[in-house]
Each structure stands twice: as structure tokens, then as C-alpha cells.
mmCIF file of the N, C-alpha and C atoms, coordinates in Angstrom:
data_MODEL
# 
_entry.id   MODEL 
# 
loop_
_atom_site.group_PDB 
_atom_site.id 
_atom_site.type_symbol 
_atom_site.label_atom_id 
_atom_site.label_alt_id 
_atom_site.label_comp_id 
_atom_site.label_asym_id 
_atom_site.label_entity_id 
_atom_site.label_seq_id 
_atom_site.pdbx_PDB_ins_code 
_atom_site.Cartn_x 
_atom_site.Cartn_y 
_atom_site.Cartn_z 
_atom_site.occupancy 
_atom_site.B_iso_or_equiv 
_atom_site.pdbx_formal_charge 
_atom_site.auth_seq_id 
_atom_site.auth_comp_id 
_atom_site.auth_asym_id 
_atom_site.auth_atom_id 
_atom_site.pdbx_PDB_model_num 
ATOM 1   N N  . UNK A 1 1  ? -77.055  3.558  -40.789 1.00 0.00 ? 1  UNK A N  1 
ATOM 2   C CA . UNK A 1 1  ? -75.912  4.017  -40.030 1.00 0.00 ? 1  UNK A CA 1 
ATOM 3   C C  . UNK A 1 1  ? -75.688  3.062  -38.859 1.00 0.00 ? 1  UNK A C  1 
ATOM 4   N N  . UNK A 1 2  ? -74.475  2.658  -38.667 1.00 0.00 ? 2  UNK A N  1 
ATOM 5   C CA . UNK A 1 2  ? -74.154  1.674  -37.640 1.00 0.00 ? 2  UNK A CA 1 
ATOM 6   C C  . UNK A 1 2  ? -73.348  2.329  -36.535 1.00 0.00 ? 2  UNK A C  1 
ATOM 7   N N  . UNK A 1 3  ? -73.806  2.072  -35.274 1.00 0.00 ? 3  UNK A N  1 
ATOM 8   C CA . UNK A 1 3  ? -73.064  2.587  -34.119 1.00 0.00 ? 3  UNK A CA 1 
ATOM 9   C C  . UNK A 1 3  ? -72.058  1.547  -33.667 1.00 0.00 ? 3  UNK A C  1 
ATOM 10  N N  . UNK A 1 4  ? -70.869  2.001  -33.364 1.00 0.00 ? 4  UNK A N  1 
ATOM 11  C CA . UNK A 1 4  ? -69.825  1.073  -32.920 1.00 0.00 ? 4  UNK A CA 1 
ATOM 12  C C  . UNK A 1 4  ? -69.536  1.337  -31.441 1.00 0.00 ? 4  UNK A C  1 
ATOM 13  N N  . UNK A 1 5  ? -70.339  0.698  -30.585 1.00 0.00 ? 5  UNK A N  1 
ATOM 14  C CA . UNK A 1 5  ? -70.133  0.786  -29.149 1.00 0.00 ? 5  UNK A CA 1 
ATOM 15  C C  . UNK A 1 5  ? -69.636  -0.565 -28.651 1.00 0.00 ? 5  UNK A C  1 
ATOM 16  N N  . UNK A 1 6  ? -68.807  -0.557 -27.623 1.00 0.00 ? 6  UNK A N  1 
ATOM 17  C CA . UNK A 1 6  ? -68.365  -1.833 -27.066 1.00 0.00 ? 6  UNK A CA 1 
ATOM 18  C C  . UNK A 1 6  ? -69.556  -2.614 -26.492 1.00 0.00 ? 6  UNK A C  1 
ATOM 19  N N  . UNK A 1 7  ? -69.484  -3.923 -26.603 1.00 0.00 ? 7  UNK A N  1 
ATOM 20  C CA . UNK A 1 7  ? -70.579  -4.761 -26.122 1.00 0.00 ? 7  UNK A CA 1 
ATOM 21  C C  . UNK A 1 7  ? -70.782  -4.590 -24.617 1.00 0.00 ? 7  UNK A C  1 
ATOM 22  N N  . UNK A 1 8  ? -69.698  -4.379 -23.872 1.00 0.00 ? 8  UNK A N  1 
ATOM 23  C CA . UNK A 1 8  ? -69.814  -4.205 -22.424 1.00 0.00 ? 8  UNK A CA 1 
ATOM 24  C C  . UNK A 1 8  ? -70.609  -2.949 -22.073 1.00 0.00 ? 8  UNK A C  1 
ATOM 25  N N  . UNK A 1 9  ? -70.483  -1.888 -22.864 1.00 0.00 ? 9  UNK A N  1 
ATOM 26  C CA . UNK A 1 9  ? -71.250  -0.669 -22.633 1.00 0.00 ? 9  UNK A CA 1 
ATOM 27  C C  . UNK A 1 9  ? -72.729  -0.908 -22.887 1.00 0.00 ? 9  UNK A C  1 
ATOM 28  N N  . UNK A 1 10 ? -73.059  -1.611 -23.954 1.00 0.00 ? 10 UNK A N  1 
ATOM 29  C CA . UNK A 1 10 ? -74.454  -1.919 -24.266 1.00 0.00 ? 10 UNK A CA 1 
ATOM 30  C C  . UNK A 1 10 ? -75.065  -2.775 -23.150 1.00 0.00 ? 10 UNK A C  1 
ATOM 31  N N  . UNK A 1 11 ? -74.327  -3.791 -22.691 1.00 0.00 ? 11 UNK A N  1 
ATOM 32  C CA . UNK A 1 11 ? -74.818  -4.644 -21.607 1.00 0.00 ? 11 UNK A CA 1 
ATOM 33  C C  . UNK A 1 11 ? -75.018  -3.819 -20.339 1.00 0.00 ? 11 UNK A C  1 
ATOM 34  N N  . UNK A 1 12 ? -74.094  -2.929 -20.040 1.00 0.00 ? 12 UNK A N  1 
ATOM 35  C CA . UNK A 1 12 ? -74.227  -2.065 -18.861 1.00 0.00 ? 12 UNK A CA 1 
ATOM 36  C C  . UNK A 1 12 ? -75.446  -1.169 -18.931 1.00 0.00 ? 12 UNK A C  1 
ATOM 37  N N  . UNK A 1 13 ? -75.699  -0.604 -20.093 1.00 0.00 ? 13 UNK A N  1 
ATOM 38  C CA . UNK A 1 13 ? -76.881  0.250  -20.269 1.00 0.00 ? 13 UNK A CA 1 
ATOM 39  C C  . UNK A 1 13 ? -78.161  -0.561 -20.090 1.00 0.00 ? 13 UNK A C  1 
ATOM 40  N N  . UNK A 1 14 ? -78.187  -1.791 -20.613 1.00 0.00 ? 14 UNK A N  1 
ATOM 41  C CA . UNK A 1 14 ? -79.355  -2.667 -20.429 1.00 0.00 ? 14 UNK A CA 1 
ATOM 42  C C  . UNK A 1 14 ? -79.580  -2.985 -18.956 1.00 0.00 ? 14 UNK A C  1 
ATOM 43  N N  . UNK A 1 15 ? -78.511  -3.270 -18.224 1.00 0.00 ? 15 UNK A N  1 
ATOM 44  C CA . UNK A 1 15 ? -78.642  -3.587 -16.799 1.00 0.00 ? 15 UNK A CA 1 
ATOM 45  C C  . UNK A 1 15 ? -79.178  -2.393 -16.027 1.00 0.00 ? 15 UNK A C  1 
ATOM 46  N N  . UNK A 1 16 ? -78.664  -1.216 -16.316 1.00 0.00 ? 16 UNK A N  1 
ATOM 47  C CA . UNK A 1 16 ? -79.159  -0.002 -15.661 1.00 0.00 ? 16 UNK A CA 1 
ATOM 48  C C  . UNK A 1 16 ? -80.625  0.227  -16.005 1.00 0.00 ? 16 UNK A C  1 
ATOM 49  N N  . UNK A 1 17 ? -80.984  0.054  -17.267 1.00 0.00 ? 17 UNK A N  1 
ATOM 50  C CA . UNK A 1 17 ? -82.374  0.238  -17.686 1.00 0.00 ? 17 UNK A CA 1 
ATOM 51  C C  . UNK A 1 17 ? -83.321  -0.737 -17.000 1.00 0.00 ? 17 UNK A C  1 
ATOM 52  N N  . UNK A 1 18 ? -82.927  -1.993 -16.912 1.00 0.00 ? 18 UNK A N  1 
ATOM 53  C CA . UNK A 1 18 ? -83.768  -2.985 -16.248 1.00 0.00 ? 18 UNK A CA 1 
ATOM 54  C C  . UNK A 1 18 ? -83.900  -2.645 -14.759 1.00 0.00 ? 18 UNK A C  1 
ATOM 55  N N  . UNK A 1 19 ? -82.817  -2.206 -14.139 1.00 0.00 ? 19 UNK A N  1 
ATOM 56  C CA . UNK A 1 19 ? -82.876  -1.804 -12.734 1.00 0.00 ? 19 UNK A CA 1 
ATOM 57  C C  . UNK A 1 19 ? -83.815  -0.635 -12.511 1.00 0.00 ? 19 UNK A C  1 
ATOM 58  N N  . UNK A 1 20 ? -83.798  0.344  -13.390 1.00 0.00 ? 20 UNK A N  1 
ATOM 59  C CA . UNK A 1 20 ? -84.706  1.485  -13.271 1.00 0.00 ? 20 UNK A CA 1 
ATOM 60  C C  . UNK A 1 20 ? -86.163  1.069  -13.434 1.00 0.00 ? 20 UNK A C  1 
ATOM 61  N N  . UNK A 1 21 ? -86.426  0.185  -14.381 1.00 0.00 ? 21 UNK A N  1 
ATOM 62  C CA . UNK A 1 21 ? -87.797  -0.292 -14.581 1.00 0.00 ? 21 UNK A CA 1 
ATOM 63  C C  . UNK A 1 21 ? -88.276  -1.066 -13.354 1.00 0.00 ? 21 UNK A C  1 
ATOM 64  N N  . UNK A 1 22 ? -87.440  -1.961 -12.839 1.00 0.00 ? 22 UNK A N  1 
ATOM 65  C CA . UNK A 1 22 ? -87.831  -2.722 -11.657 1.00 0.00 ? 22 UNK A CA 1 
ATOM 66  C C  . UNK A 1 22 ? -88.033  -1.821 -10.445 1.00 0.00 ? 22 UNK A C  1 
ATOM 67  N N  . UNK A 1 23 ? -87.218  -0.802 -10.314 1.00 0.00 ? 23 UNK A N  1 
ATOM 68  C CA . UNK A 1 23 ? -87.386  0.146  -9.225  1.00 0.00 ? 23 UNK A CA 1 
ATOM 69  C C  . UNK A 1 23 ? -88.684  0.936  -9.379  1.00 0.00 ? 23 UNK A C  1 
ATOM 70  N N  . UNK A 1 24 ? -89.081  1.208  -10.603 1.00 0.00 ? 24 UNK A N  1 
ATOM 71  C CA . UNK A 1 24 ? -90.313  1.957  -10.845 1.00 0.00 ? 24 UNK A CA 1 
ATOM 72  C C  . UNK A 1 24 ? -91.570  1.159  -10.573 1.00 0.00 ? 24 UNK A C  1 
ATOM 73  N N  . UNK A 1 25 ? -91.539  -0.147 -10.830 1.00 0.00 ? 25 UNK A N  1 
ATOM 74  C CA . UNK A 1 25 ? -92.735  -0.966 -10.616 1.00 0.00 ? 25 UNK A CA 1 
ATOM 75  C C  . UNK A 1 25 ? -92.755  -1.603 -9.229  1.00 0.00 ? 25 UNK A C  1 
ATOM 76  N N  . UNK A 1 26 ? -91.718  -1.447 -8.438  1.00 0.00 ? 26 UNK A N  1 
ATOM 77  C CA . UNK A 1 26 ? -91.655  -2.058 -7.117  1.00 0.00 ? 26 UNK A CA 1 
ATOM 78  C C  . UNK A 1 26 ? -92.815  -1.656 -6.212  1.00 0.00 ? 26 UNK A C  1 
ATOM 79  N N  . UNK A 1 27 ? -93.287  -0.389 -6.186  1.00 0.00 ? 27 UNK A N  1 
ATOM 80  C CA . UNK A 1 27 ? -94.438  -0.066 -5.334  1.00 0.00 ? 27 UNK A CA 1 
ATOM 81  C C  . UNK A 1 27 ? -95.697  -0.855 -5.705  1.00 0.00 ? 27 UNK A C  1 
ATOM 82  N N  . UNK A 1 28 ? -95.807  -1.297 -6.924  1.00 0.00 ? 28 UNK A N  1 
ATOM 83  C CA . UNK A 1 28 ? -96.999  -2.032 -7.351  1.00 0.00 ? 28 UNK A CA 1 
ATOM 84  C C  . UNK A 1 28 ? -96.918  -3.512 -7.011  1.00 0.00 ? 28 UNK A C  1 
ATOM 85  N N  . UNK A 1 29 ? -95.706  -4.054 -6.898  1.00 0.00 ? 29 UNK A N  1 
ATOM 86  C CA . UNK A 1 29 ? -95.566  -5.483 -6.641  1.00 0.00 ? 29 UNK A CA 1 
ATOM 87  C C  . UNK A 1 29 ? -95.075  -5.778 -5.228  1.00 0.00 ? 29 UNK A C  1 
ATOM 88  N N  . UNK A 1 30 ? -94.625  -4.772 -4.492  1.00 0.00 ? 30 UNK A N  1 
ATOM 89  C CA . UNK A 1 30 ? -94.113  -4.971 -3.141  1.00 0.00 ? 30 UNK A CA 1 
ATOM 90  C C  . UNK A 1 30 ? -95.241  -4.976 -2.120  1.00 0.00 ? 30 UNK A C  1 
ATOM 91  N N  . UNK A 1 31 ? -94.938  -5.460 -0.944  1.00 0.00 ? 31 UNK A N  1 
ATOM 92  C CA . UNK A 1 31 ? -95.927  -5.448 0.132   1.00 0.00 ? 31 UNK A CA 1 
ATOM 93  C C  . UNK A 1 31 ? -95.741  -4.182 0.955   1.00 0.00 ? 31 UNK A C  1 
ATOM 94  N N  . UNK A 1 32 ? -96.830  -3.539 1.366   1.00 0.00 ? 32 UNK A N  1 
ATOM 95  C CA . UNK A 1 32 ? -96.708  -2.314 2.156   1.00 0.00 ? 32 UNK A CA 1 
ATOM 96  C C  . UNK A 1 32 ? -96.208  -2.606 3.565   1.00 0.00 ? 32 UNK A C  1 
ATOM 97  N N  . UNK A 1 33 ? -95.510  -1.657 4.147   1.00 0.00 ? 33 UNK A N  1 
ATOM 98  C CA . UNK A 1 33 ? -95.026  -1.803 5.524   1.00 0.00 ? 33 UNK A CA 1 
ATOM 99  C C  . UNK A 1 33 ? -96.076  -1.231 6.466   1.00 0.00 ? 33 UNK A C  1 
ATOM 100 N N  . UNK A 1 34 ? -96.630  -2.086 7.307   1.00 0.00 ? 34 UNK A N  1 
ATOM 101 C CA . UNK A 1 34 ? -97.649  -1.680 8.266   1.00 0.00 ? 34 UNK A CA 1 
ATOM 102 C C  . UNK A 1 34 ? -97.233  -2.097 9.661   1.00 0.00 ? 34 UNK A C  1 
ATOM 103 N N  . UNK A 1 35 ? -97.778  -1.389 10.657  1.00 0.00 ? 35 UNK A N  1 
ATOM 104 C CA . UNK A 1 35 ? -97.544  -1.786 12.038  1.00 0.00 ? 35 UNK A CA 1 
ATOM 105 C C  . UNK A 1 35 ? -98.236  -3.116 12.293  1.00 0.00 ? 35 UNK A C  1 
ATOM 106 N N  . UNK A 1 36 ? -97.635  -3.940 13.126  1.00 0.00 ? 36 UNK A N  1 
ATOM 107 C CA . UNK A 1 36 ? -98.180  -5.271 13.343  1.00 0.00 ? 36 UNK A CA 1 
ATOM 108 C C  . UNK A 1 36 ? -99.457  -5.238 14.174  1.00 0.00 ? 36 UNK A C  1 
ATOM 109 N N  . UNK A 1 37 ? -99.505  -4.432 15.212  1.00 0.00 ? 37 UNK A N  1 
ATOM 110 C CA . UNK A 1 37 ? -100.670 -4.408 16.108  1.00 0.00 ? 37 UNK A CA 1 
ATOM 111 C C  . UNK A 1 37 ? -101.134 -2.982 16.347  1.00 0.00 ? 37 UNK A C  1 
ATOM 112 N N  . UNK A 1 38 ? -101.641 -2.307 15.340  1.00 0.00 ? 38 UNK A N  1 
ATOM 113 C CA . UNK A 1 38 ? -102.195 -0.969 15.518  1.00 0.00 ? 38 UNK A CA 1 
ATOM 114 C C  . UNK A 1 38 ? -101.126 0.100  15.667  1.00 0.00 ? 38 UNK A C  1 
ATOM 115 N N  . UNK A 1 39 ? -101.460 1.140  16.420  1.00 0.00 ? 39 UNK A N  1 
ATOM 116 C CA . UNK A 1 39 ? -100.588 2.302  16.581  1.00 0.00 ? 39 UNK A CA 1 
ATOM 117 C C  . UNK A 1 39 ? -99.424  1.958  17.502  1.00 0.00 ? 39 UNK A C  1 
ATOM 118 N N  . UNK A 1 40 ? -98.226  2.317  17.084  1.00 0.00 ? 40 UNK A N  1 
ATOM 119 C CA . UNK A 1 40 ? -97.032  2.114  17.889  1.00 0.00 ? 40 UNK A CA 1 
ATOM 120 C C  . UNK A 1 40 ? -96.645  3.461  18.506  1.00 0.00 ? 40 UNK A C  1 
ATOM 121 N N  . UNK A 1 41 ? -96.236  3.457  19.764  1.00 0.00 ? 41 UNK A N  1 
ATOM 122 C CA . UNK A 1 41 ? -95.843  4.690  20.448  1.00 0.00 ? 41 UNK A CA 1 
ATOM 123 C C  . UNK A 1 41 ? -94.382  4.608  20.836  1.00 0.00 ? 41 UNK A C  1 
ATOM 124 N N  . UNK A 1 42 ? -93.748  5.779  20.905  1.00 0.00 ? 42 UNK A N  1 
ATOM 125 C CA . UNK A 1 42 ? -92.321  5.861  21.171  1.00 0.00 ? 42 UNK A CA 1 
ATOM 126 C C  . UNK A 1 42 ? -92.069  7.031  22.106  1.00 0.00 ? 42 UNK A C  1 
ATOM 127 N N  . UNK A 1 43 ? -91.205  6.860  23.088  1.00 0.00 ? 43 UNK A N  1 
ATOM 128 C CA . UNK A 1 43 ? -90.808  7.945  23.978  1.00 0.00 ? 43 UNK A CA 1 
ATOM 129 C C  . UNK A 1 43 ? -89.322  8.217  23.780  1.00 0.00 ? 43 UNK A C  1 
ATOM 130 N N  . UNK A 1 44 ? -88.981  9.496  23.664  1.00 0.00 ? 44 UNK A N  1 
ATOM 131 C CA . UNK A 1 44 ? -87.586  9.904  23.545  1.00 0.00 ? 44 UNK A CA 1 
ATOM 132 C C  . UNK A 1 44 ? -87.201  10.513 24.889  1.00 0.00 ? 44 UNK A C  1 
ATOM 133 N N  . UNK A 1 45 ? -86.359  9.790  25.643  1.00 0.00 ? 45 UNK A N  1 
ATOM 134 C CA . UNK A 1 45 ? -86.000  10.206 27.004  1.00 0.00 ? 45 UNK A CA 1 
ATOM 135 C C  . UNK A 1 45 ? -84.486  10.250 27.165  1.00 0.00 ? 45 UNK A C  1 
ATOM 136 N N  . UNK A 1 46 ? -84.060  10.831 28.321  1.00 0.00 ? 46 UNK A N  1 
ATOM 137 C CA . UNK A 1 46 ? -82.638  10.815 28.625  1.00 0.00 ? 46 UNK A CA 1 
ATOM 138 C C  . UNK A 1 46 ? -82.231  9.418  29.101  1.00 0.00 ? 46 UNK A C  1 
ATOM 139 N N  . UNK A 1 47 ? -80.971  9.250  29.442  1.00 0.00 ? 47 UNK A N  1 
ATOM 140 C CA . UNK A 1 47 ? -80.441  7.938  29.792  1.00 0.00 ? 47 UNK A CA 1 
ATOM 141 C C  . UNK A 1 47 ? -81.167  7.362  31.010  1.00 0.00 ? 47 UNK A C  1 
ATOM 142 N N  . UNK A 1 48 ? -81.541  8.208  31.961  1.00 0.00 ? 48 UNK A N  1 
ATOM 143 C CA . UNK A 1 48 ? -82.195  7.740  33.179  1.00 0.00 ? 48 UNK A CA 1 
ATOM 144 C C  . UNK A 1 48 ? -83.696  7.537  33.007  1.00 0.00 ? 48 UNK A C  1 
ATOM 145 N N  . UNK A 1 49 ? -84.268  8.030  31.917  1.00 0.00 ? 49 UNK A N  1 
ATOM 146 C CA . UNK A 1 49 ? -85.704  7.906  31.692  1.00 0.00 ? 49 UNK A CA 1 
ATOM 147 C C  . UNK A 1 49 ? -86.531  8.898  32.477  1.00 0.00 ? 49 UNK A C  1 
ATOM 148 N N  . UNK A 1 50 ? -85.886  9.932  33.029  1.00 0.00 ? 50 UNK A N  1 
ATOM 149 C CA . UNK A 1 50 ? -86.607  10.903 33.855  1.00 0.00 ? 50 UNK A CA 1 
ATOM 150 C C  . UNK A 1 50 ? -87.110  12.099 33.050  1.00 0.00 ? 50 UNK A C  1 
ATOM 151 N N  . UNK A 1 51 ? -86.339  12.529 32.076  1.00 0.00 ? 51 UNK A N  1 
ATOM 152 C CA . UNK A 1 51 ? -86.750  13.670 31.251  1.00 0.00 ? 51 UNK A CA 1 
ATOM 153 C C  . UNK A 1 51 ? -87.021  13.170 29.840  1.00 0.00 ? 51 UNK A C  1 
ATOM 154 N N  . UNK A 1 52 ? -88.250  13.390 29.372  1.00 0.00 ? 52 UNK A N  1 
ATOM 155 C CA . UNK A 1 52 ? -88.639  12.929 28.040  1.00 0.00 ? 52 UNK A CA 1 
ATOM 156 C C  . UNK A 1 52 ? -89.107  14.110 27.199  1.00 0.00 ? 52 UNK A C  1 
ATOM 157 N N  . UNK A 1 53 ? -89.050  13.955 25.894  1.00 0.00 ? 53 UNK A N  1 
ATOM 158 C CA . UNK A 1 53 ? -89.499  14.999 24.968  1.00 0.00 ? 53 UNK A CA 1 
ATOM 159 C C  . UNK A 1 53 ? -91.023  15.061 24.979  1.00 0.00 ? 53 UNK A C  1 
ATOM 160 N N  . UNK A 1 54 ? -91.562  16.263 24.817  1.00 0.00 ? 54 UNK A N  1 
ATOM 161 C CA . UNK A 1 54 ? -93.007  16.481 24.746  1.00 0.00 ? 54 UNK A CA 1 
ATOM 162 C C  . UNK A 1 54 ? -93.401  16.864 23.330  1.00 0.00 ? 54 UNK A C  1 
ATOM 163 N N  . UNK A 1 55 ? -94.596  16.483 22.944  1.00 0.00 ? 55 UNK A N  1 
ATOM 164 C CA . UNK A 1 55 ? -95.175  16.965 21.685  1.00 0.00 ? 55 UNK A CA 1 
ATOM 165 C C  . UNK A 1 55 ? -95.926  18.239 22.011  1.00 0.00 ? 55 UNK A C  1 
ATOM 166 N N  . UNK A 1 56 ? -95.633  19.290 21.288  1.00 0.00 ? 56 UNK A N  1 
ATOM 167 C CA . UNK A 1 56 ? -96.322  20.560 21.520  1.00 0.00 ? 56 UNK A CA 1 
ATOM 168 C C  . UNK A 1 56 ? -96.845  21.098 20.213  1.00 0.00 ? 56 UNK A C  1 
ATOM 169 N N  . UNK A 1 57 ? -97.840  21.951 20.302  1.00 0.00 ? 57 UNK A N  1 
ATOM 170 C CA . UNK A 1 57 ? -98.336  22.632 19.112  1.00 0.00 ? 57 UNK A CA 1 
ATOM 171 C C  . UNK A 1 57 ? -98.799  24.030 19.492  1.00 0.00 ? 57 UNK A C  1 
ATOM 172 N N  . UNK A 1 58 ? -98.734  24.923 18.560  1.00 0.00 ? 58 UNK A N  1 
ATOM 173 C CA . UNK A 1 58 ? -99.236  26.272 18.760  1.00 0.00 ? 58 UNK A CA 1 
ATOM 174 C C  . UNK A 1 58 ? -99.871  26.753 17.475  1.00 0.00 ? 58 UNK A C  1 
ATOM 175 N N  . UNK A 1 59 ? -100.690 27.765 17.603  1.00 0.00 ? 59 UNK A N  1 
ATOM 176 C CA . UNK A 1 59 ? -101.410 28.294 16.451  1.00 0.00 ? 59 UNK A CA 1 
ATOM 177 C C  . UNK A 1 59 ? -101.015 29.746 16.266  1.00 0.00 ? 59 UNK A C  1 
ATOM 178 N N  . UNK A 1 60 ? -100.451 30.052 15.115  1.00 0.00 ? 60 UNK A N  1 
ATOM 179 C CA . UNK A 1 60 ? -100.045 31.422 14.795  1.00 0.00 ? 60 UNK A CA 1 
ATOM 180 C C  . UNK A 1 60 ? -100.390 31.676 13.337  1.00 0.00 ? 60 UNK A C  1 
ATOM 181 N N  . UNK A 1 61 ? -101.679 31.648 13.016  1.00 0.00 ? 61 UNK A N  1 
ATOM 182 C CA . UNK A 1 61 ? -102.117 31.785 11.645  1.00 0.00 ? 61 UNK A CA 1 
ATOM 183 C C  . UNK A 1 61 ? -102.034 30.470 10.889  1.00 0.00 ? 61 UNK A C  1 
ATOM 184 N N  . UNK A 1 62 ? -101.414 29.504 11.483  1.00 0.00 ? 62 UNK A N  1 
ATOM 185 C CA . UNK A 1 62 ? -101.289 28.172 10.926  1.00 0.00 ? 62 UNK A CA 1 
ATOM 186 C C  . UNK A 1 62 ? -100.997 27.228 12.074  1.00 0.00 ? 62 UNK A C  1 
ATOM 187 N N  . UNK A 1 63 ? -101.127 25.974 11.860  1.00 0.00 ? 63 UNK A N  1 
ATOM 188 C CA . UNK A 1 63 ? -100.924 25.019 12.941  1.00 0.00 ? 63 UNK A CA 1 
ATOM 189 C C  . UNK A 1 63 ? -99.526  24.426 12.840  1.00 0.00 ? 63 UNK A C  1 
ATOM 190 N N  . UNK A 1 64 ? -98.805  24.453 13.953  1.00 0.00 ? 64 UNK A N  1 
ATOM 191 C CA . UNK A 1 64 ? -97.448  23.937 13.995  1.00 0.00 ? 64 UNK A CA 1 
ATOM 192 C C  . UNK A 1 64 ? -97.345  22.886 15.089  1.00 0.00 ? 64 UNK A C  1 
ATOM 193 N N  . UNK A 1 65 ? -96.667  21.815 14.840  1.00 0.00 ? 65 UNK A N  1 
ATOM 194 C CA . UNK A 1 65 ? -96.453  20.774 15.825  1.00 0.00 ? 65 UNK A CA 1 
ATOM 195 C C  . UNK A 1 65 ? -94.965  20.446 15.848  1.00 0.00 ? 65 UNK A C  1 
ATOM 196 N N  . UNK A 1 66 ? -94.450  20.124 17.017  1.00 0.00 ? 66 UNK A N  1 
ATOM 197 C CA . UNK A 1 66 ? -93.037  19.802 17.117  1.00 0.00 ? 66 UNK A CA 1 
ATOM 198 C C  . UNK A 1 66 ? -92.730  19.054 18.402  1.00 0.00 ? 66 UNK A C  1 
ATOM 199 N N  . UNK A 1 67 ? -91.456  18.779 18.623  1.00 0.00 ? 67 UNK A N  1 
ATOM 200 C CA . UNK A 1 67 ? -90.983  18.146 19.840  1.00 0.00 ? 67 UNK A CA 1 
ATOM 201 C C  . UNK A 1 67 ? -90.237  19.178 20.690  1.00 0.00 ? 67 UNK A C  1 
ATOM 202 N N  . UNK A 1 68 ? -90.559  19.208 21.979  1.00 0.00 ? 68 UNK A N  1 
ATOM 203 C CA . UNK A 1 68 ? -89.860  20.080 22.910  1.00 0.00 ? 68 UNK A CA 1 
ATOM 204 C C  . UNK A 1 68 ? -88.945  19.194 23.739  1.00 0.00 ? 68 UNK A C  1 
ATOM 205 N N  . UNK A 1 69 ? -87.646  19.476 23.720  1.00 0.00 ? 69 UNK A N  1 
ATOM 206 C CA . UNK A 1 69 ? -86.700  18.632 24.435  1.00 0.00 ? 69 UNK A CA 1 
ATOM 207 C C  . UNK A 1 69 ? -85.965  19.379 25.520  1.00 0.00 ? 69 UNK A C  1 
ATOM 208 N N  . UNK A 1 70 ? -86.238  20.676 25.706  1.00 0.00 ? 70 UNK A N  1 
ATOM 209 C CA . UNK A 1 70 ? -85.531  21.466 26.716  1.00 0.00 ? 70 UNK A CA 1 
ATOM 210 C C  . UNK A 1 70 ? -86.070  21.230 28.110  1.00 0.00 ? 70 UNK A C  1 
ATOM 211 N N  . UNK A 1 71 ? -85.555  21.985 29.038  1.00 0.00 ? 71 UNK A N  1 
ATOM 212 C CA . UNK A 1 71 ? -85.955  21.881 30.453  1.00 0.00 ? 71 UNK A CA 1 
ATOM 213 C C  . UNK A 1 71 ? -87.409  22.211 30.633  1.00 0.00 ? 71 UNK A C  1 
# 
């Protein structure tokens, strides 16, 4: 049995298939993203740099961590 598909459709399917395969093997051939000099720190502050967000955590049967940005 012979399928009669346009050649452009077959080429398109091949391109999509090759792209999916390359996307799947990329974690194995790519270089990992690491910090250049150890741990990097970041502060989230207002425009003047006077009020910054705090990291907070509480325990209520489980451990929760978040950012506090209010007054």
C-alpha cells in the first residue's frame, strides 16, 4: 500500500522529529549552568534601597518558607 503525501509534509515531519530528538538529548550533551564563584545572593528592595524583602519561615505541621515584602 502506497501513501500519497506531499514531499513538503514528509520533510516537515522529519524536521520536527529531528528537533524533538535533539531537544531530548540536549541535557546529555549541554554544559550545566553553574554559579561562577560559589553562592550568589540577591536583595529585593524598594527604589531607595531602604525597605527590602525578608525570608521567613514558620512551622505548622510542615515547614513553609517565603518572602515577606510588607511593612
